[in-house]
N, C-alpha and C positions, 0 to 999 in steps of 0.2 A: 387397349385404351387406358388412360390415366384416370383412376377412380378417386381422385382427391377432389375435394371442394376448392378448386382453385380460381373462382372468379376473382379477378384482379380488380382494384379501383380503376376508374377510367383514366386513360392517359391524359395530361393537360392539353387544353387546345392550343395547338401551335402549328405553324407550317412544317411539313415534313422537311428534315434535313436533307442536304444533297447527298449524304452518305447512305439514306435510307433504301433498302432493297426491295424489288417488286417481290410478291409473294412466292412465285415459283423459284426465283433465284435464292431468296432466303432459305427456303426448304432445302433447295439442293446444297447450298453451303452449310447449312446445319447438318444434313445427313453426312456430308463429308467430314466435318468436324467431330462427329460422335464416332464414326467409324475409325478415324484416325486415333481417337482416345482408346477405342477398344483394342486396336492393334498395339498401342503402346503398353497396355495392361497385359495383354496376352504374351508380350515379349518376355516378361519375367514370371507371370502366372497363367500358364497354358490352359488351367482348369477354371479360369474366370467366367462367370456366369454372363455372357454376352447380352442375353436378352434382358437381363437385369439392369445393365448398364443403359440399353436402349430404353426401357420403361421409365428409369429415373431421368434421363435426358427429356423424355417426351412430357413427363409430369413437370419438370423445371420449365420447359418451354410454355406449357399451358398456364403455369402460375405467373411467368413473366411476360405474358403476351401485351404487346403495346407499349412495353416499358423500353426505355433506351438509356444508354450510357451517356455521360456528358458529351462524348464525341459524336453522338448520332448513331452508333451501332447498336444492334438489338442487345437487350441486357442478357440474353440467354448465353451468349458467347462468353460472358464473365464466369459463370459456374462450370462451364466447359473448360476454360482456361485453368481455373482453380483445380479442377479434377486432374487436368494434365500435368500441373505442377506435383500433385500428390502421386501421379504415375511416375514421374521421374525420381520420386524418393522411394518407388517400388512399396507403395502402401497396401494393405489388404483391401479386399472388395468393399467391405463395409465403409471404409474411409473414401474410397472412390464414389460411392454411391452418395455418401453424405455430403462430399465436396459438390456433386451436382445439385443436391437438393438444399444446400446450406442456407438459402435465402427464402426457401418456399413458405416456411412458418411466418417469416417476418413481412412478406410481400403479397400474401394471398390470404384466403379464407380457410386454407388447409389446417388441419389439426394434428397434433403429436399422435392422436389415437388413429387417425387415417394413415399417417405414415407408418405406424407401426403394423397395422393390419396388412399393408401392401408390402413392406420392405423388411419388417421384423423390428424387435425391439431395440437391437444395437444399433441400427441405422438412425432409428427416431431418437434415440438418447443423444447421438452424436449431433445430429441437426439441432436438437433442442439446446445443447450445450453451447453452440456458436451463435444461437439466435439472439439478437439484441433485446433488451428490456423494452417494452412498450414505453412511448413518452407518458409522463404523468398527465393526469387529467388536468386539463386547463394550462398545461404547460407551454402551449403556443401562444397563450395570451398573457404571458408575464409582462408586466410593464417595466420599461427602462431598459435601456442597453445593457447595463452592468448586470442587472438581474438576470437578464436573458443569458448573459455569459456565464454567470455563476451557476444557473440552472443546467446549462449545456454541459459544464465542467462536471458538475455533480453526476449527471446522466452518464457521461463517458466513464467516470470513474466506477459507477455502479455496474456498467456492462463489462469493464475489465475484470472486476470483482466476480461477477457471475461466470465469466470464462474461465478465470484462474481456479475458482472452486470446482468447476466442471472438469478442469484438467487434473485436479487432485483425485478425482474419481476415475477418470480415463483420460490419459496423456494424448491420445488421439485428437482430442477436441482442440488443443492448442496447435497441433500440427496442421489440422484443417484451417484454423485461424491464420496461421502463419502464411499459408498457401494462399489464402483469400487475400491477406494483406500484400504479398508479394505481387499479385497481379494488380492490385489497386495502385500500388506504388509505380508499376511499370506504365500506367496510364495516367499518372498524376498530372501531366501537362495539360490536361483539358480543364482542370478546376481553377477556381479563383486564387490569386496569390496567397490571400489569408488562409484558405483551407489547405493549399499545398504545404504552407509553413507548418501548420497545426499537425496535419498528418504525418509529415516528415519528421517533426521533432517527437511525436508519440512514438514513431516507429524506431527512432534511434535510441530512445529512452527506455522503451519497454520490450518492443518486438524483436529487435536485433540482439539484445542481451538475452532474451529468453532462448532464442535459437542457439546462441552461444552456450548457454547453460544445458541445454538439451543436446549439444553436440552436433547440432545440424549445420555444418560448415556451408553446405550447398546452398542454404538460404541465407545464412548470416551475412556472408560478404555481399550478396546482392542487395539485401535490406540496407546495409551500411552504405554502400556505394551510392544507391539511389536516394537515400536521405541526404548523405553529403551533398549531391548535386544540387538538391533544392534548399537545403539550409545555407550553404556556403557556396553560392554558384561561382563566385570569382575565385575562390581557393581550388574549388573542383577543376575548373577550365585551366588553371595554371598548373596543377599537378598533371592532369591529363596531357596537356600539351607537352610538358616536359618529359613524361614517360614515352610518349609517342615519338618524340623527336630523337631518343636515344634506344628506342626498341630494336632496331636493326642491328646494331653493333653488339647490344647485349645478348640478342638471339643467336647470333653467330657464335660469340664466346661460349654460350651455353651449349650450343649443339656439338661444339668440339669436345667440351667436357664430358657431355653424355656419352659420345662415341668412345672415348678413352675408357671410361667407367664401364661401359657395357663389354669392351674387350677384357679388361681385367676379371669382371665377374664371370664370364664364360670360361675363361682360363682356369678360374677357381672351381668350376663345375657348379656354379650358382645360375639357375634359370631365373632371370628377373625382368620385369617390365620397368623401364626408367622414363620418367616424364619431367619435362621442364615446367615449373609452376610459377608464374608471374604473380607478385603480390598486388593485392587489390588496392585501390586508389586511396580509400579511406585509412587503410592500415599504414600507408606510406606518409600520409598527412599527419596521423597521430604520432608516428615516429619522429617526424620533423618538429612537431610541437613539444613533445615530452622531452626530447634530448637537445632541443634548441639547435638543430641542424638545418642546413641549407640542403637543398635537393641534391646539389653536386657532391655532398658529404655522404650520401646513402649510396652503398655499393651493392648491399644484397637485395636488389629489386626482384631478383629471380632466385629460384631454389630449385633442386633436383630432388624428386621423390622417387624412391627405389621400393618396388613392390615386389615381394618374394612369396614363397610358398609356406614356409614354416618359421616358428619362432627361432629356431636354431640357425636358420640361414640369415635371419635379421643380424644376428651377432657377428656371423661369418662376414657378411657383407660390410658391416661397420669395420672390421679388421681390413678389409681390401680398401675401403675409403681411406682409412688413417694410413695405409702403407703407401697409397698413391699421392695423397696431398697431406701437408702438415697441418695437424689439428690445432685450432686456436684455443687457447687456455681459457676455461671458465665458461665454455659454450656447449658443453655436453649435458644432455638430459636423457635419462632412461624412463620414459613413460610406459614402457611394457612392464617393468618390474613394479613401478608404482603409477598406476593409471590416474589421470586426472579424475576430479569428482564428476564430470560428464562423460566418463567412460573412454575417454580419448586414449589411444595407446600408439605409441611410435617411439624410435630412437631418433634423437635430434643431435645433430653435431654441426659445427662450422669449421670449415678449413680454409687454407690459403689456396685457391684454385689455381687453374693453369696460368691465368693473367696475374697472379699473386694477389687479387683481390678477394675480399672474404666471399665465400659460397656456403650457402646453408644445404645441408643434406638431410633428408628425412627418409627413414628406412621402417617399412611395416609390412605385415602380411596382407593378403587379400581381405580377410575378415576384417582386420583392423582398418583397412582402407574403406570399406563399406561403412563401418561404424563412425569413422571420422567425418565422412561425407554427409551421411545420413543420421548419424547419432540415434537418438531414441526411435527415429523412424524405422531403422533396421531392425529393431527388436521385435517386430511383428512378423518378420520373415525368418529371422535366425534366432530361435528360442533354445536350441538343444544345447546341452553341456553346462559346465560350470560357469562358463562366462554369462550365461544368461541368468544363473542364480545370483552372482554378483552385481549384475545390472538391476535385478529385481530389488535387491537390498538398497541400491542407490535411489531408485524410484520410491521405494517405501520411506525413505528418508526425506525426499522432497515433498511426498504427500503429507508426512507428519508435520513438516514446517509449515506448509500451507494451513493446515488445520489449527495449528498453535496460533498463527498471525490471526486467524478467523476468531478465536476465542479471546485474544489478547487486545483486540482494537474495537473501537466504537461504532465507526461507520466505514463506508466504502472507500472514503477518501484516506482515512487513517490506514486501512487494509493495503491500499495500493502504495502508500508511502512506505509501509514496512516491507513490502515486496521489493520495492526499488532500491531501499537502502540496504537490505539484507541479501537479497537473491541477485539482483541485477547490477549492482555496483562492481567496480574493479575488485578483485579477489586477492587474498593472500593465503597461502596452502601451509598449514602447520600440521604437527604429528603429535598424537598422544604418545605416552610412554610404551604402548603396545604397537606402536607403527601405524595405527589408523590416521588416513588423511582426514583433516577437518578443514574445510574451506569457509572463510569468513571476510567480510568486506575489509578493503585495505584500511590499515590504521587501527584495526581491532586490538583489544587488550586482553589480558588473562581473565578479567571479569566477563567480557563477551565470550571467551572460549568457555568458561565454567557454565555459563547459562545455556550455551549450545549443548553441552553434554547432557545436563540435568539442571532443572531449577534448584533442587535441593543443594547441589554443588555449587551453584552460584549464590544462593543465600547464605551459605556458611563459609565462603571463601575469605581467607585472611591473608593469603600471600601465594606466591608463584615462583617455580623454578623454570628458566628456559635455557635449554642446552646445559643443564646441570648447575646453574648459578641462580641465585636469588635476585629477582627483579621486582621493581614496583607494580602495583596493580594497574598503574596507567601506562605501562610499557607497550609501545606499538610493536606488533609482530613483524618479522621479515619471513620471507619464504624458507621453508624447511626447518624453522624453529621446532624443538622437541619440548612440549609444554607439560609441566606437572603442576597440579593445583593442591595447595595446601589448605586445609580447612580446620574449623573449631566449632563443634556443635553448639557452643554457647553464644556464638555471635551471629549478627544478621547484616544485611546490606546497609550502606551508609549513603546519606543524602549526597556526599561528595562524588559518588560514582556516576551519578547522572550528568556530571560536566564532562567526563571523558569516554563513557561508553559509546560504541559505534553503531551497534545493532539496535533495531527498533525492538526486537524481542527481549534483550537484556533490559532496555529502558523501561519497556512496559512491565516486566516482572519485578523490577526494583520498586517502580512506583505502586505497583499492586501490594507489594509486602510491606511498603512504608504506610500505605493507606489503611492496611489491616490494623497496623499499630495505632494509627490516627484513628481509626474507627472504634477501638476499644475506648479511647479516651473520649470520643463523642457519645458512646453510650453511657458512660458514667455522667458526663455532663446532662445528657437528656434526661436520665433518671432524676438527677438533682433539680432540673427545671420542672420536671413533672410533679415531683413532691412539693416544691415551693407553690406551684400553682394550686395544688390541693389545699396547702396550708392558708394560701390568701383567700380562698373560698371557704374556709372552716369546714372542709370535707375530710373525712377520716382517710389516712393514708392507707394505700393498697400497694401490693407488689405486683407490678404490671406485668411481669413475667408468669405470674401464676392466676392472673384474672382472666376469666373465659371472655368476657366483653372486650377487654383490651386486644386479645388475640384477634376477635371478630372485626374490631374496628381497623386493626393493621391491614388485614386484608381488603377491607373495603376501601382503604386509602392506597390500595395497590402496593404494599410492602410485604415482601416475602415472610418476615417474622416480626415479633415484638421489638427484637433487638435492632432490626432495621429501622423500625419507626423511632425508637429511642435515639439511634445514631442520627437520624434525619432532624430530630429536635436538638440534638447537641450540636450539630453542624449548621444550623441556621436554615434548613431547608423545610422545616416544618415548625408549627407552633405548638407549645405545650398548651396554651390557652385554648386553641381550636380542639385540641384532642381530648381536654378534660371536658369541654362544653359538650362535644358529640358523645362522651360516655354518659352523660345525665346521671351522675351519682348523687342522687338525693340533694339537689342544689338548694340553698337557702333561699327564702323569698327573695326576690330580686329588689335591689333599692329603687327608690323612685328616681326616674331618669327625666331630666328636664333638658331642653335645648338652649344653650348659652347664646347670647346675642354674640354678633360678630365681633371678634376682638378688636380693641382700640389700637390703631397701629401708632405706637409711641417710640419706636425705634426699629433699628435694623435687625435686630434678633427677634422681633415680634412678627408674627406672621398668622394668617388664616389657618385654623387647624379644625378639621371636621371631628370634633369632640363633643360627647354629651356627658354631663356630670350630675350626680344626685346632690340636691340640696344646696348648690352654690349658684351664685347668679352675679354677673356683671365683673367677673374677675378677668384680667388680662391673662392670655395663655401663650405658653411658648414651649418648645421642646428642649429636652435636656440634652446638652451638648455632650454629656458624659456618656450617653448609651444610644442617641439618635434613633428614638422609636419610630416605627413605621405601622401604617394601617395593616392589621394582621397580627402584631405583637400584643400580648397582654400588657396593659399599661396601667398606671396608677397615677392620681393627681397630688402633687405636694403644695399647699397653699403656703407660699413663702411670706417672709415679712417685708411688705412694700414691694415685692416684685411679681404679684399675682400668682397664678397657678403654673407650675413647672410640670411637664408630662414626662414620666420616666417609664421604661421597661420595668416590670415586676421584678426582674432578676438583676437590676442594676445595683451596684454595691451602694450608691447614694440612697436608693428606695429602701434597701435592706436596712440602712443605718437609721433613716427616718422612722421606719417601722418599730425599731427597737428603742428609740430616744423620744420621738414625737409622733406616736401613732394617731393622736388627735388632729393633726394636721393633714393626714391622708385622706383622700376622697376617691371613691369609686368612680371611675370615668370608663368610657368606652368609644370607640371609633363609630362615626356615622358613616353614611355613603360619601366616599371621598371624591367620586367622579374622576376627572382627570388631573386632580392636583398632585403634585409631586413633593418629595421629602428628601432630604439628604440621607444617604447610607454610606457607610465606610467598609471597604474591602481591603483584605490583605491577600496578595496574589504571590504565592512562592514559586519562583521560576528557576530554571537553568540560565545562567548568564550568558546569553548569546546575543549576537546582533539580530535585530528583527523582532525579538519577543515582545516588546512594549508596543511596536506597531501592530503586531497581530492581535493583541489584547484590545488595543484603542479602536481597531478595525470592527471587531465584534460588537463593541459598546455603540460605535457609530452607526452600524448597521441595524441596531435595535432601536435607534432614534432616542438614545439616552444621552443627556448632558453629563459631561465629566466637568465638575467644579473645582476638582483639585487632584493632582498626582504628583507623587514623589517616589524616587527609586533609590534604595540603598543596596549595594553590593556587599557580599560577604568574602571572606578569604578563601572559602571553599567553593568558589566559582558558582555560587548561587546568587540570586537576587531576591529582594522583597519590595513589590510594587504596592504602595498605599493608594487607593483611589477613593475618591468622594463622588458618588453619583447621585443624580436627582431620579428617583424611582417613585412609582405609585403605590407599591405594597410589598409585603414580604413575598408573595407569590411572584410578582414581577421580578424581584431581586434574585429569588431562587432560580428562575429560568435563565437569567443572565448568568448567574454563577456556574450552571451546568455547561453553558456553552463556552466560557472561558477555560474551564476545567478540562474540557475536551482537547484543547490544544496540546501537541506533542511535547512542548517544552515547558508545560505548566505542570507543577507537582501538587499544588493544593491551593484551593481558593476558600477563604474563610472570611464571613462577615465579623468585623472588628466587634469583639465581645464587650460586654459591660466590664468596667475597669477592675472588678475583682478577678476576673478570668484572662485577662490579656497575657500572652505569654512571650511572644517573640520581641 
């Protein structure tokens, strides 16, 4: 009996599909499917716990009772198929059980604790790792089609984020997810066209590259071909038709080559299995696109794979191949001596075959063959020896990179963007001076390389040697480059680097370093504004870093330290006025406050301002253009000659000048309840000069329902840009929230409220 709380939600009221099975027929079919799975597992793991597999299948069936797939088949056959794919990869028993149970937590009332009690902590952790996050409360009630799409994109990113972090703890999580995705792709034809496109695109962009990076060829090529079929159906049909048309002739030529090679290897005393390997459709299409070839120009549509018993026999077999057929220059690769980062090992060569057409030959041992097909999945059965140690090192590196991306990014979408840019993009392989292979996204530079090795190396990088010669820091690597980084301890990253680095990790660390420098400036500015506010209120100056109440207030305002609070003041995210008010440092008696009558509109610069002033009446009010004060800013009024009262921020250079020269014209003023009134605020956004960055900024502003009254863009020679925005906002808090959202964009380096004229820099 299944002991889980597996009560499922009622199935939607609908007529039973024609494919629905009578109860007895379903039970018989289910029993056959489970026993077939058990036999598949027992074929490579004779000690498998058959009863545990049956119990897991029973629990999954109970959890999914009444649920059906889009094609009308009972849902239980999906987890059984997922477990069957895991058995093809010869995964361990915990993975098989988790494959059967992978949707139980999501689709029923069962808990992780119940799974752990019945199947153990290992299985429960794997199931939890692949379980989707629940929908946000109220998520189904989001108004507007675009908002629903944004909410759905965010939720998908968060689910992938969760799976990838679980993968960093146990790589079996992603293998189970890949098996789940492969079966979903095999049955994709039953979904709507929109869902097919979305799932196929996500598979091609995320899951197939993950299978490649983990070395699981068995899953990679299927995921790619199925995605190709749904994303580019016309191109898929065209390639498939042409491959089928020429298959008979090619298979005949290949069979002849295999027989000749088998005889030569036997004569040399090498016992080998020789396989013909057709290239999958998506790889053929990619080659046609990348090399701008017609199908008729592609000759190596099939390859020969030679599998031998020892590494020594690999090299002996290579000698036989090169004696038999003329090798083509430039097409030999020894991945045995230098394995790929995904642990792939083989000898690759291309020769002029029996018909004088190019013929690719791959030579490997049986262990290499299992690793090539199953990749990281083979790790759970073949752990002995030095190869496992080397593989563990590669897995540790992958885990470390995932944790680094997690610490460097702001949210799930940033994390996923980092993974796709750094881990899943096309790769270039370079070497350290000690011969260690470093894989980077294609187009990477010495700066990317330096940050991949260590953040300190990147921070102090001043030059690089590639293959023994000096190169510029924006040099794009080629495969097999040997890279040496030159450092100087007194230097740091340059803003220019953001325009050419390729890896998200390098970009994030450069921005973090430069923000740290900018933060120091913010702290100085914040301290100055804090002291000026004390002076304005005739309060005794204090050292905020040594004052107990300031430390308490920093915590109350959710800042980690006093320096964080001062930096926020200097950056325009907090108000010195608000901070000093909350400190309650023996304030002087408050001046009388009277509400001014509504200002008389006498010109375009005059407007309604929610201001109260002490001792003044009947004056025209307007905002100082020099500093653009907002509700929440500490402000002061200046009674001008013939122009009424002008409201300035207290740290405005003009206000300071008036204080020094005409203090009698300054009036204490304060903001009243401003309601929904808006006021102009000026921002400067420092960006990487890329196509689309302005659209991304304005999209955020538009989404917040904020009006943009003016925008200008200036580009710099160092491939950065400065975007000046004038926005209509309600208060400093309103503006601060908008600044945080803009600053979260990957191509944005810094967002700053345009400071009073004394402090403007750029």
